[in-house]
Residue, then its C-alpha position, 0 to 999 in steps of 0.5 A: m301307396e308303396t314305401r321303400l329304400l331307393t336304389a340307384a334305377d331311382a336316381e332320376a326320380f328323385w334327382h327331379l323330385r328333390l329339384e320340386m322340394l327346393r323349388n317348393d319349400p325353400a326355407s325347409f331345406a337348406d341347399s337351393t335350387d342353382e346347388h342342386e341343379t349343378t349336380a348330374v343326376d350321375v352323382v346321385r345315382q352313385r350315392l344311392a347306389e352305395s348307400d347302406p342300411a345300417s348308415n345311409f338311406v332313402v326311402g322313397s313312397f310311391a303313386d302309381g308308380r311315380l315317386t311322391g316322397s321322400a326322406g334320408f337317415f345317415r349315422r355318422p361314423n364317429n364312435k361318440e356319435r353311432h349311439k345316434g341318426h339322422v332324418w333329413g329331406v322329409y317331403v312329400s308333392p303337394s299332390q300327395r299331402g294329408k293321405g298319410v304320406g309323412k307319417a307312412l315315410m317318418l315310420d319306415i325309417i325309425n321302423r329301419a333305425r331301430q334295425i341298425q345295432g348300436i342306434e339309441q335316437i333320432t334327430l333332426v332338425a326342422s324348420a319353425r313350419l307348424p305340419a311338419q313339427k306336427l308330423y314329427e311329433s305325430v312319431g314321437f319326437k320332441g324338441y328341444g331346440i331353436e337354431p334361430h336365423s338357420l336359414k338365410i334366404g335372400d334379406s330373410y331368416v328363418d329359424d329352426i326346430l332341433m328334434v329328436l326320439f329316444l328309441 
């Protein structure tokens, strides 16, 4: 397993992995497959090309040269929130689950965030599903609240757990 920053060269693989995650775990992500399918690979390529390891990046995990997991990080530009980083889009393909991929991705994000001047904490939103919550807790995140009905999928609602890691 290799974990590294994604670059513009990874855009097509990331686009397809993102589609997979939205199909497999729709309750875990705010975007829908319909919304994602309207995003061109070139848009993803440009976003990855413009990523900045000090404020906005995506890490990926590769097995046999294939992208099988990803996690994103961003930092808001406004002065009053620059002490916080945010994790988004954590996903591991079903064939790679239970092999430590999710933990490797999270540790990579945390290690990179520790190198960013001024970052004091990292937040994330976890769907109220035990496996994801346990992963985040295993690397030091703690829940601090619940957002009821955070997502609405058809007639069903998903609650989210708000989590933080103080560095």
